[in-house]
C-alpha positions in Angstrom: 97.2 85.1 108.4 94.1 83.0 108.1 94.4 80.0 105.8 92.4 79.2 102.7 89.2 77.7 103.9 88.8 75.7 100.7 92.0 73.8 101.2 91.8 70.2 102.3 95.0 70.3 104.2 94.9 71.8 107.7 98.4 73.3 107.3 98.2 77.1 106.6 100.3 78.2 103.7 102.9 80.6 105.0 104.2 82.2 101.8 102.7 83.5 98.6 104.3 80.7 96.6 102.9 78.0 98.9 99.4 79.5 98.5 99.7 79.6 94.7 101.0 76.0 94.6 98.2 74.8 96.8 95.6 76.6 94.7 97.1 75.1 91.5 96.8 71.6 93.0 93.2 72.3 94.0 92.3 73.4 90.4 93.9 70.2 89.0 91.9 68.1 91.5 88.6 69.8 90.5 89.2 69.2 86.8 89.9 65.5 87.4 86.9 65.1 89.6 84.1 67.6 88.7 81.1 67.8 90.8 77.8 66.5 89.5 76.4 70.0 89.2 79.5 71.1 87.2 79.0 68.1 84.9 75.4 69.2 84.3 76.6 72.7 83.6 78.8 71.5 80.8 75.8 70.4 78.7 74.2 73.5 77.3 71.0 73.2 75.3 70.8 76.5 73.4 72.1 76.9 69.9 73.3 80.0 68.2 74.1 81.1 64.7 77.8 81.4 63.9 79.2 84.5 62.2 82.1 83.3 59.9 83.5 86.7 59.1 84.7 87.8 62.5 88.3 87.5 63.8 90.7 89.1 66.3 94.3 89.8 66.8 95.2 86.3 68.1 93.8 84.8 64.9 91.4 82.3 66.5 89.4 81.7 63.3 87.7 78.6 64.7 84.3 79.7 66.0 82.7 78.5 69.2 79.2 77.2 69.8 76.9 79.1 72.1 76.8 76.4 74.8 80.6 76.4 74.9 80.6 80.2 75.2 78.0 80.3 77.9 79.7 77.5 79.9 83.1 79.1 79.3 82.3 82.6 80.4 79.9 81.7 83.2 82.1 79.8 85.6 82.5 78.1 88.9 84.3 77.5 92.1 86.2 80.3 93.8 89.5 80.3 95.7 90.5 82.9 98.3 86.9 84.2 97.9 85.0 86.1 100.5 83.5 83.0 102.1 79.9 82.7 100.8 78.7 79.1 100.9 75.8 77.2 99.5 73.3 75.3 101.6 75.1 72.0 100.9 78.2 73.4 102.5 80.3 73.8 99.4 81.8 77.2 98.6 79.9 79.4 96.2 81.4 80.5 92.9 83.4 83.7 92.9 81.8 86.4 90.8 83.9 87.6 87.9 83.2 90.7 85.9 85.0 90.5 82.6 85.2 94.0 81.0 86.3 94.3 77.4 85.8 96.7 74.6 83.5 94.3 72.7 81.0 91.8 73.9 81.6 88.2 72.6 78.1 88.3 71.1 77.3 90.5 68.1 73.8 91.8 67.7 71.7 92.1 64.5 68.5 94.1 64.8 65.5 92.3 63.3 62.7 94.7 64.4 62.0 97.5 66.8 62.3 95.2 69.9 63.8 92.0 68.3 67.5 91.1 68.1 69.4 88.2 66.6 72.6 87.3 68.5 75.7 85.9 66.9 78.9 84.7 68.6 82.0 86.5 67.5 85.3 84.6 67.4 88.1 86.2 69.3 91.3 85.5 71.3 89.7 86.4 74.6 86.5 84.4 73.9 88.5 81.4 73.0 90.7 81.8 76.0 87.7 81.7 78.3 86.1 78.7 76.6 85.7 75.8 79.0 86.5 77.9 82.1 84.4 76.6 84.9 86.0 78.4 87.9 83.9 81.5 88.2 80.4 82.9 88.1 81.2 85.4 85.3 79.5 88.2 83.5 80.8 90.0 80.5 80.6 93.8 80.1 81.3 95.5 76.8 80.1 97.4 73.8 77.5 95.6 71.7 79.1 96.7 68.5 76.0 98.5 67.2 74.5 102.0 67.5 71.2 101.8 69.3 69.9 105.4 69.7 66.3 104.5 70.9 65.5 103.4 74.4 63.2 100.6 73.2 65.9 99.0 71.2 68.4 99.4 74.1 66.0 97.8 76.5 65.3 94.9 74.2 69.0 94.2 73.5 69.8 94.4 77.2 67.2 91.8 78.0 68.3 89.5 75.2 72.0 89.8 76.3 71.1 89.2 79.9 70.2 85.6 79.0 73.8 85.2 77.8 75.2 86.8 80.9 76.3 89.8 78.9 75.8 93.5 79.9 75.9 96.0 77.0 77.4 99.5 76.9 75.9 101.8 74.3 78.2 104.2 72.4 76.9 106.6 69.8 78.5 106.9 66.4 80.6 110.0 67.3 81.9 108.3 70.4 82.8 105.2 68.4 84.6 107.3 65.8 86.6 109.3 68.3 87.2 106.6 70.9 87.5 103.3 69.0 88.5 104.2 65.5 90.4 107.3 66.6 92.4 107.0 69.8 92.4 103.2 70.2 93.0 102.1 66.6 94.7 105.2 65.2 97.0 106.1 68.2 97.4 103.3 70.7 97.3 100.2 68.4 100.0 101.4 66.0 102.2 102.6 68.8 102.0 99.3 70.7 102.9 97.4 67.6 105.9 99.7 66.9 104.4 101.4 63.9 104.6 104.8 65.5 102.0 107.5 65.8 100.5 109.0 62.6 102.2 112.2 61.7 99.2 114.4 62.1 98.5 113.1 65.6 102.0 113.4 67.1 101.4 116.7 68.8 99.2 116.9 71.9 97.9 120.3 70.7 96.4 119.0 67.5 92.6 119.1 67.6 92.2 115.5 66.4 94.4 114.1 69.1 92.9 116.0 72.0 89.3 115.3 71.0 90.1 111.6 70.6 91.9 111.5 73.9 88.9 113.2 75.6 86.5 110.7 74.0 88.8 107.8 75.2 88.6 109.0 78.8 84.8 109.5 78.5 84.3 106.0 77.1 86.3 104.5 79.9 84.2 106.5 82.4 81.1 105.0 80.8 82.5 101.5 81.2 83.2 102.3 84.9 79.7 103.5 85.5 78.2 100.2 84.2 80.7 98.2 86.3 79.7 100.2 89.4 76.0 99.3 88.8 76.6 95.6 88.8 79.5 95.3 91.2 79.0 93.5 94.5 81.5 93.3 97.4 84.0 90.6 96.8 83.7 90.6 93.0 86.8 90.4 90.8 86.9 92.9 88.0 89.1 91.8 85.1 89.7 94.6 82.6 91.1 93.8 79.1 93.3 95.4 76.6 94.4 98.9 75.5 90.9 100.2 75.0 90.4 100.4 78.8 93.6 101.7 80.2 91.8 104.4 82.3 89.3 101.9 83.7 91.4 100.6 86.7 91.9 104.2 87.9 88.2 105.1 87.7 87.2 101.9 89.5 89.7 102.4 92.3 88.5 106.0 92.8 85.0 104.6 93.3 86.0 101.8 95.7 89.6 101.4 96.7 89.0 97.9 98.0 87.7 96.6 94.6 89.8 93.7 93.2 90.9 95.0 89.8 93.1 93.2 87.3 94.2 94.5 83.9 95.5 92.4 81.0 97.0 93.5 77.7 96.5 91.3 74.7 98.9 93.2 72.4 102.6 93.8 72.8 103.7 96.6 75.2 106.5 98.6 73.5 109.8 99.6 75.0 109.9 102.8 77.0 111.6 104.6 74.2 108.5 103.9 72.0 105.9 104.5 74.6 107.4 107.9 75.7 106.5 109.3 72.2 102.8 109.3 73.3 101.8 112.7 74.7 99.5 111.1 77.2 102.1 108.6 78.3 102.1 109.4 82.0 98.3 109.5 82.5 97.9 106.1 80.9 100.6 104.5 82.9 99.4 105.9 86.2 95.8 104.8 85.4 96.9 101.2 84.7 99.0 101.2 87.9 95.8 101.7 89.9 95.1 98.0 89.2 96.2 95.4 91.7 97.6 93.0 89.1 98.8 93.9 85.6 99.2 91.0 83.2 101.0 90.5 79.8 101.5 87.6 77.5 105.3 87.6 77.8 108.0 88.6 80.1 109.3 91.1 77.5 106.1 93.1 77.6 106.0 93.1 81.4 109.6 94.2 81.5 108.9 97.0 79.0 106.0 98.2 81.2 108.0 98.3 84.4 110.8 100.1 82.5 108.3 102.7 81.2 107.0 103.3 84.7 110.5 103.7 86.0 111.9 105.9 83.3 108.8 108.0 82.5 107.2 108.2 86.0 110.3 107.9 88.1 108.8 105.1 90.1 110.6 102.2 91.7 110.7 98.9 89.7 111.0 95.7 91.7 111.1 92.0 90.8 107.4 91.9 91.7 106.2 95.0 89.9 106.1 98.7 90.4 106.1 100.4 93.8 104.8 103.9 94.3 105.1 105.2 97.9 104.6 101.8 99.4 101.7 100.8 97.1 102.8 97.8 95.0 101.2 97.0 91.6 102.1 93.4 90.7 103.3 93.0 87.1 103.6 89.5 85.7 103.5 87.4 82.5 100.6 85.1 81.8 100.9 83.4 78.4 97.5 82.7 77.0 96.5 79.3 75.6 93.7 77.6 73.7 91.1 74.9 74.4 93.2 72.2 72.7 90.6 69.5 73.4 88.1 71.3 71.2 90.5 70.9 68.2 91.3 67.3 69.0 87.6 66.4 69.2 86.9 68.2 65.9 89.4 66.1 64.1 87.4 63.0 64.9 84.2 64.4 63.4 83.1 62.8 60.0 82.8 66.1 58.2 86.4 67.0 59.2 87.7 63.6 58.2 86.0 63.9 54.8 87.4 67.4 54.3 90.9 66.1 55.1 90.6 63.3 52.5 89.6 65.9 49.9 92.5 68.1 50.7 95.0 65.3 50.6 93.7 64.2 47.2 93.8 67.7 45.8 97.4 68.3 46.9 98.7 64.7 46.4 102.4 64.6 45.8 102.9 68.2 47.1 104.0 69.5 50.4 101.4 71.9 51.9 102.5 75.1 53.6 99.9 77.1 55.5 99.5 80.7 56.6 96.4 82.0 58.5 96.4 85.7 59.3 94.3 88.8 59.4 95.1 91.0 56.4 97.0 93.4 58.6 100.2 95.4 58.4 101.7 93.6 61.5 101.1 90.1 60.2 103.9 90.2 57.7 102.0 88.6 54.7 104.0 90.4 52.0 107.3 89.4 53.7 106.1 85.8 53.9 105.2 85.6 50.2 108.4 87.3 49.2 110.4 84.7 51.3 108.4 81.9 49.6 109.4 83.4 46.2 113.0 83.5 47.3 112.8 79.8 48.3 111.4 78.9 44.8 114.1 80.8 43.1 116.9 79.1 45.1 115.2 75.6 45.0 113.9 74.8 41.5 113.3 71.2 42.3 110.6 72.2 44.8 108.6 74.3 42.4 106.2 71.5 41.5 106.3 69.8 44.9 105.1 72.5 47.3 102.1 74.8 47.6 101.5 77.7 49.9 97.9 78.2 51.2 97.5 81.7 52.5 94.2 82.5 54.3 94.0 86.3 54.7 90.9 87.4 56.6 89.9 91.0 55.6 89.8 93.5 58.3 89.1 97.3 58.4 88.4 97.3 54.7 87.3 101.0 54.8 90.8 102.2 55.9 93.0 103.3 53.0 96.2 101.8 54.5 94.5 98.3 54.6 93.2 98.8 51.1 96.7 99.5 49.9 98.0 96.4 51.7 95.4 94.3 50.0 96.4 95.5 46.6 100.0 95.0 47.4 99.5 91.4 48.4 97.3 90.6 45.4 100.0 92.1 43.1 102.8 90.0 44.7 100.7 86.8 44.6 99.7 87.4 40.9 103.3 88.0 39.9 104.7 84.8 41.7 101.9 82.6 40.3 102.5 84.0 36.8 106.2 83.4 37.2 106.2 79.9 38.7 102.7 78.5 37.9 101.6 76.1 35.3 98.4 75.4 33.4 97.4 72.9 36.0 98.8 74.3 39.3 100.0 77.5 40.9 102.4 77.7 43.9 100.2 80.1 46.0 96.5 79.7 46.8 95.4 83.0 48.3 92.0 83.4 50.0 90.6 86.7 51.1 88.1 85.3 53.5 87.8 83.3 56.7 87.1 79.5 57.0 84.6 77.9 59.2 86.0 76.0 62.2 85.8 72.5 60.7 87.4 73.4 57.5 90.2 75.2 59.4 90.9 72.1 61.6 91.1 69.9 58.5 93.5 72.3 56.9 95.7 72.4 60.0 95.8 68.6 60.1 97.1 68.0 56.6 99.6 70.9 56.6 103.3 70.0 56.6 104.8 73.4 57.4 102.9 76.3 59.1 104.4 79.7 58.4 103.8 82.5 60.9 105.8 85.6 60.0 104.2 88.4 62.2 106.2 91.6 62.3 104.8 92.2 65.8 102.1 90.2 67.6 100.8 90.0 71.1 100.7 86.2 71.1 99.3 84.6 67.8 97.3 81.5 68.7 97.4 80.2 65.2 100.6 78.5 66.1 98.9 76.8 69.1 96.0 75.7 67.0 98.3 74.2 64.3 100.2 72.2 67.0 97.0 70.9 68.5 95.9 69.5 65.1 99.2 67.8 64.3 99.0 64.6 66.4 99.4 62.4 63.3 101.2 64.5 60.7 103.9 66.0 63.0 104.2 69.2 60.9 106.9 71.8 61.4 106.2 75.3 62.7 108.2 78.3 61.4 107.5 81.1 63.8 108.5 84.8 63.9 110.6 85.8 66.8 108.5 88.9 67.1 105.3 87.0 68.0 104.6 86.4 71.6 104.2 82.7 71.0 107.9 82.6 70.2 108.7 82.7 74.0 106.4 79.7 74.5 107.0 77.5 71.4 110.5 78.7 70.6 112.2 75.5 71.5 110.1 73.3 69.2 109.6 75.8 66.4 112.0 77.3 63.9 112.4 80.9 64.9 113.0 83.4 62.1 113.3 87.2 61.6 110.5 87.9 59.1 112.4 90.9 57.8 115.2 88.7 56.7 113.7 87.2 53.5 116.8 85.0 52.9 116.7 83.5 56.4 113.0 82.7 56.1 113.6 81.1 52.7 116.4 78.9 54.2 114.1 78.0 57.1 111.4 76.8 54.6 113.9 74.6 52.9 115.1 73.2 56.2 111.6 72.5 57.4 110.6 70.7 54.2 113.6 68.4 54.4 113.6 67.9 58.1 114.1 64.2 59.2 111.1 62.5 60.7 112.8 62.0 64.2 113.5 65.7 64.5 110.0 66.6 63.5 108.7 64.2 66.1 110.8 65.7 68.9 109.9 69.3 68.0 106.2 68.4 67.8 106.2 66.7 71.2 107.8 69.6 72.8 105.3 72.1 71.4 102.3 69.7 72.0 103.2 69.3 75.7 103.2 73.1 76.1 99.9 73.6 74.3 98.2 70.9 76.3 99.4 72.2 79.7 99.1 75.9 79.1 95.5 76.0 78.2 93.1 78.9 78.1 91.4 77.7 81.2 94.7 77.5 83.1 95.6 80.9 81.9 92.4 82.5 83.2 92.4 80.6 86.4 96.0 81.4 87.1 95.4 85.1 86.5 92.5 85.4 88.9 94.3 83.2 91.4 97.3 85.6 91.3 94.9 88.5 91.6 93.3 87.1 94.7 96.6 86.4 96.2 97.9 89.8 95.4 95.0 91.2 97.5 96.1 89.0 100.4 99.7 90.3 100.0 98.5 93.9 99.8 96.6 93.4 103.1 99.7 92.1 104.7 101.7 95.1 103.4 99.0 97.5 104.5 99.4 96.3 108.1 103.0 97.6 108.0 102.0 101.0 106.6 101.3 103.7 109.2 97.9 105.3 109.1 97.4 108.9 107.9 98.1 111.5 110.5 94.8 112.5 112.3 95.4 116.2 111.7 92.6 117.5 113.9 93.8 115.4 116.9 97.4 116.5 116.4 96.4 120.2 116.2 94.1 119.8 119.3 96.9 118.3 121.4 99.2 121.0 120.2 96.8 123.6 121.3 96.4 122.1 124.8 100.1 121.6 125.5 102.4 124.1 127.2 105.9 123.1 126.1 106.1 121.8 122.5 109.0 120.4 120.5 108.6 120.2 116.7 111.4 118.4 114.8 111.3 118.8 111.1 113.3 117.1 108.4 114.3 119.2 105.4 114.7 117.3 102.1 111.3 116.1 100.6 109.5 117.4 103.7 110.0 121.2 103.7 111.5 121.6 100.2 109.6 122.9 97.2 108.3 120.1 95.0 110.2 119.2 91.8 109.7 116.7 89.0 110.9 113.2 90.1 112.8 112.8 86.8 114.4 116.2 87.0 112.7 117.9 84.1 113.3 121.6 84.7 113.8 120.7 88.3 117.2 119.0 88.8 118.9 122.2 89.7 116.2 123.0 92.2 116.5 119.6 93.8 120.3 120.0 94.1 119.9 123.5 95.6 117.2 122.4 98.2 115.1 125.5 98.5 112.5 125.9 101.2 108.9 125.4 100.0 107.5 129.0 99.4 104.1 128.2 101.1 105.8 127.1 104.3 107.7 130.3 105.1 104.9 132.3 106.8 103.5 129.4 109.0 107.0 128.5 109.9 107.8 132.0 111.0 104.6 132.1 113.2 105.6 128.8 114.9 109.1 130.0 115.6 107.8 133.1 117.2 105.6 131.2 119.6 107.4 131.1 123.0 105.8 127.7 123.8 107.2 126.1 120.7 110.7 125.0 119.9 111.5 124.2 116.3 114.4 122.0 115.3 115.3 121.4 111.6 117.2 118.1 111.6 118.8 117.3 108.3 121.6 115.4 106.6 122.4 118.5 104.5 125.5 120.7 105.0 125.5 123.7 107.4 125.6 126.2 104.5 122.4 124.8 103.1 120.5 125.2 106.4 122.0 128.7 106.8 120.8 129.8 103.4 117.2 128.6 104.1 116.6 129.2 107.9 118.9 131.9 109.2 116.0 134.4 109.4 113.9 132.1 111.7 114.1 131.7 115.5 114.9 128.0 115.6 117.5 125.3 116.1 119.5 123.9 113.1 121.0 120.4 113.2 123.2 119.7 110.1 124.8 116.5 108.8 122.5 114.2 110.8 122.9 116.3 114.0 126.7 116.4 114.1 126.6 120.2 113.9 124.2 122.3 115.9 123.4 125.9 116.4 120.6 128.2 117.4 120.0 130.7 114.6 121.2 133.6 116.9 124.4 131.7 117.8 127.4 130.0 116.2 127.7 126.4 115.0 128.8 123.8 117.6 129.9 120.2 116.9 128.7 117.1 118.6 131.3 114.9 116.9 133.5 112.9 119.1 137.1 114.2 119.0 138.4 110.7 118.4 136.1 110.2 115.4 138.2 108.5 112.6 137.8 110.2 109.3 140.8 108.7 107.5 138.6 107.0 104.9 137.2 110.2 103.5 139.8 110.9 100.8 139.9 107.4 99.3 136.0 107.3 99.2 135.9 110.7 97.7 138.2 109.6 94.8 135.8 106.6 94.2 132.8 108.9 94.2 134.5 111.3 91.8 135.2 108.5 89.4 131.7 107.2 89.3 130.3 110.7 89.0 132.4 111.2 85.9 131.2 107.9 84.3 127.5 108.3 85.3 125.9 111.2 83.4 123.5 113.3 85.5 124.8 112.0 88.8 126.5 114.2 91.5 128.0 113.8 95.0 128.2 115.9 98.1 131.2 116.1 100.4 130.2 116.7 104.0 132.3 116.8 107.1 131.1 113.4 108.4 129.8 111.7 105.3 129.9 111.5 101.5 126.8 111.1 99.4 126.6 110.0 95.8 123.2 110.6 94.2 122.0 109.2 90.8 118.4 110.2 91.0 118.5 111.9 87.6 120.7 109.4 85.9 119.3 106.5 83.7 117.7 104.3 86.3 119.1 100.9 85.1 122.5 102.3 84.4 122.5 104.1 87.8 121.7 100.9 89.6 124.5 99.0 87.9 127.0 101.8 88.7 125.8 101.8 92.3 126.3 98.1 92.6 129.8 98.4 91.0 130.7 101.2 93.4 129.6 99.3 96.5 131.6 96.2 95.5 134.7 98.4 95.0 134.2 100.2 98.3 133.7 97.1 100.4 136.8 95.4 98.9 139.0 98.6 99.1 138.6 102.0 100.8 136.2 101.0 103.5 137.1 97.3 104.0 138.6 98.0 107.5 137.1 101.5 108.2 134.6 102.2 110.9 131.8 103.4 108.6 128.2 102.7 107.7 127.1 102.5 104.1 123.5 103.8 103.7 121.6 103.1 100.5 118.8 105.4 99.7 116.3 105.1 96.9 118.8 106.3 94.4 121.8 107.3 96.5 124.8 105.8 98.3 126.0 107.5 101.5 129.2 106.6 103.5 129.2 108.0 107.0 131.1 107.4 110.2 129.6 104.7 112.5 127.0 106.0 114.9 126.2 109.1 112.8 122.4 108.9 112.8 119.7 111.4 113.6 118.5 109.3 116.5 121.9 109.1 118.1 122.3 112.9 117.9 118.8 113.8 119.2 119.8 113.3 122.8 122.6 115.8 122.7 120.4 118.3 120.7 117.7 118.1 123.4 120.3 118.6 126.1 121.5 121.8 124.5 117.9 123.0 124.0 117.0 122.5 127.7 120.2 124.3 128.7 119.7 127.2 126.3 116.1 127.8 127.2 116.3 127.1 130.9 113.1 125.2 130.8 110.9 125.4 133.9 108.4 122.7 132.7 108.9 119.4 130.9 108.3 119.0 127.2 104.7 117.6 126.9 104.2 117.6 123.2 106.5 116.3 120.4 105.9 116.4 116.7 108.5 114.8 114.5 108.1 115.0 110.7 110.6 113.9 108.0 111.4 111.9 104.9 114.2 110.0 106.6 116.1 107.0 105.4 115.6 103.7 107.3 119.0 104.2 109.0 117.8 107.5 110.5 114.3 106.4 111.6 115.7 105.8 115.1 114.7 109.4 115.7 111.1 108.2 115.6 111.5 105.5 118.2 113.6 107.7 120.5 110.5 109.5 121.7 108.2 106.5 122.1 106.8 106.6 125.6 106.0 102.9 125.5 109.6 101.9 125.3 110.6 99.9 128.5 113.2 101.3 130.8 115.2 98.1 131.0 115.7 97.8 127.2 117.1 101.2 125.9 117.4 101.9 122.2 120.8 103.0 120.9 120.2 106.7 121.7 118.2 106.3 124.9 118.7 104.7 128.3 117.7 105.1 132.0 118.6 108.4 133.6 121.3 108.3 136.2 120.4 109.4 139.7 122.7 112.4 139.7 120.6 114.1 137.0 118.4 115.5 139.6 121.2 117.8 140.7 121.3 119.4 137.2 117.6 119.7 136.7 115.4 122.7 137.6 114.2 122.5 141.2 110.6 122.2 140.4 111.3 119.1 138.2 113.9 117.5 140.5 111.6 117.6 143.5 108.8 115.7 141.9 108.1 112.3 143.3 105.5 109.5 143.0 104.0 108.1 139.8 104.7 111.3 137.9 108.3 111.3 138.8 108.7 107.6 137.8 107.1 108.4 134.5 109.5 111.3 133.9 112.4 109.1 134.8 111.2 106.6 132.2 110.8 109.3 129.5 114.0 111.2 130.3 116.8 111.2 127.8 120.4 110.5 128.7 122.8 113.4 128.0 126.3 112.9 126.9 127.7 113.8 130.3 125.4 111.2 131.9 126.6 108.6 129.5 130.1 109.2 130.7 129.1 108.8 134.3 127.1 105.6 133.6 129.7 104.0 131.3 133.1 105.4 131.9 134.7 103.2 129.3 132.7 105.0 126.6 133.5 108.5 127.7 133.3 111.0 124.8 134.7 114.5 124.9 133.0 117.1 122.8 135.1 118.9 120.2 134.7 122.7 120.4 133.7 124.6 117.2 134.6 128.2 116.3 136.4 128.5 119.8 133.0 128.3 121.5 133.5 126.0 124.4 130.3 124.2 125.3 129.4 123.9 129.0 129.8 120.5 130.6 126.4 120.6 132.4 124.2 121.0 129.3 121.1 119.9 131.3 118.8 116.9 130.9 116.3 116.7 128.1 113.1 116.1 130.1 110.1 114.7 128.4 106.7 114.4 130.0 105.0 112.7 127.0 101.8 110.8 127.2 101.2 108.2 124.5 98.7 110.5 122.7 101.0 113.6 122.8 103.6 112.2 120.5 103.2 112.4 116.7 105.9 111.0 114.5 105.1 111.3 110.7 106.9 109.9 107.7 106.5 112.0 104.6 105.9 109.9 101.5 107.7 106.8 102.9 105.0 104.3 103.7 107.1 101.5 105.0 108.3 103.4 108.1 108.8 103.2 111.9 106.8 106.4 112.3 103.4 106.3 113.9 101.7 108.2 111.1 102.0 109.1 107.4 101.9 112.4 105.5 101.5 112.0 101.7 103.8 114.8 100.5 105.4 118.1 101.3 102.0 119.8 100.5 100.5 117.8 103.4 103.3 119.2 105.7 102.5 122.7 104.5 98.8 122.2 105.4 99.6 120.8 108.8 102.1 123.6 109.7 99.5 126.2 108.6 97.0 124.7 111.0 99.5 124.7 113.9 100.6 128.3 113.0 97.0 129.4 113.2 96.8 127.9 116.8 100.0 129.7 117.8 98.6 133.0 116.4 95.3 132.7 118.2 97.1 132.1 121.5 
């Protein structure tokens, strides 16, 4: 793999971790030694009016200046980029398209073609402040309804100077998409508040119309991204408003680098599965290359939802769907701590701090800064403070709680009710514990400007964050950044995402437990100075190292590297089968062999999770659309059909007895033509003493694992937990394997084959590739072939253990290095071959010799020590001279196809059983025309 051209070291990183570590060091070096151009970029000249009333979920109530925003969002140097360079030889910045529901700039119309722009505070805006790694543009809704084209054009031009691209949504779209599906459905669900009763059914008119508007709005976002996208750009989608966007972008350009980040919690799978549109949302997000969350818990919940709801495979790296891996990782967001430290040195902040200290002299200051929202736990916080005052009378005149509650969604009845509830509780407590000169709670229904907020952070003794559920909550970070001199204590809810980052230095509480929170307040107020110092230093170190700039740079770095890893994985994935070529070669050949797997290749499709389909999956019924084309192929005298399966003979008899074909059951250990009786290819000295003991183990684990089942075959035992709980099934499988290896099969000659969600124990050497040689010998003997087989098509959804059937037919395999089921042909074979084949000489004969399979009898002659006698079946003695399986394959006349399994030894790939149906129909049409 080519190395990173921007690395100073000539050594090429060999692993993903080495690449990421080197990139991390490069970013550190760039921050320590910025270029002169970057230094100039940091000095913006424009000024912008600040809107004090805006806030977001992460509670960043300190508002940025325009130059900080412009320098933070527009950004610099790329890594793992596409290689564009400036004239001075330095690499160009990588373009970054940040797509969020709202632009970081609010617009106020002052005339027909005049707009005033105001910066909006928000978690994402703050996170990108100071980011100088990318050339970024922001795409999002402007937050206003602009129905006329003149106003839209004027606003677009005004925002272009701020590197922002607006999306225009009409009032109905905003009502259905933003206020409806986003804020009324997804937001409550993701915060564990459930779905409103009237919207729980997918058939309700309100739900369906809101969901349709949600998809339409996401499509509108995708169209704008397409207009501004250039090859090599990174598209970073944000939050639950745009869960369909990765899918729409990938449908437009599969090579587009797409990342998606969620700024709220992601609920457990049991909560998410309540959503009627659960599967569509998950699959749309999985279209992204990298999916990011604030904490590991959220990432774990997402993977679990994909596994339990979609039936996909969860891995330590993410979610895998038929070979396509979507990386899932945790990226805790941070703040620009230097901005807060610099603010504390400003004269106006120092003066404000003096005023606050004088006003609250002799009293400990407790602080709460929240949006007035149900998830912030403001009532629980105030009730806990009341409990503390009741239990600690000596603190009543010595402590004050300052609660900043920023109004939000004031037109929603639930929020109006919450406001009244908080006011009622505050009034009651102040009336109960207040005096003529002082009250214990100062409650403000408004936001503070950035300087006032920093001063308040600095003089606070105890910060109280009691979120009932929060994505991250950066108020705790901002408080720590302003506490260099005071060393205040942080009481933090364990349900806030920040608890996983600041948990060691903060006092973690359950906000629902009022008694516990009250006790924590008492402990924090009386905490010794040395303990306060240690806790603060721990938190401060985390805040100063996990900054917003590092968060954004790390995410894009991981996204770029994910693309590199995907390219490496893609090289191992076979290409799609060129159907036209395969059909054309089939038409031109004279003696064809078609080998078909059964399960997942010829069976009718069922739900991966077994909903209304578990019985169908266990019964293994032939796909209804495949019956007619299969019949036509079997009736073609030039075509020999073999169904090679691990299933029992009875299963194959039930599905294929009416066709003119060969059936190979239990991985080829039993063989018959449909007009004959079953024969066995099992060695007579095959040891099967282990079967009973393994069967007892399988029975035990089937009893203790609901929805699992096992099959008892003559040469193997299979335990399947496909429909059991995924996590529980894996634990049971691991427990089973440990028991088997230490007990029943510790000294047995068996192979243990692990499937996606199955465990199979079979005798050593029982594979489809090992059996194919004998099967071909029987076919040649039965048909009395006068010409060699010049076309082979092998299709199946085989386990890795059985993929030697693909390599068996490879014409390129050298003669002097035979695979397990293939070797050089002994000279005496010519005697048992048809005359017209045995008499061939020259280059063609040498090629046939290279491609000829070794029959069981020939193996006995070549290696007498490994002689294997065939066991008769149903008193039908098989002839000793079964004939040679003669192949005259050119490299382009062999087509091996894996169905759905992308990491395969097969030459080509077919996506599903439907693709197999389509291919067999095309081949059947050729057979009919001939």
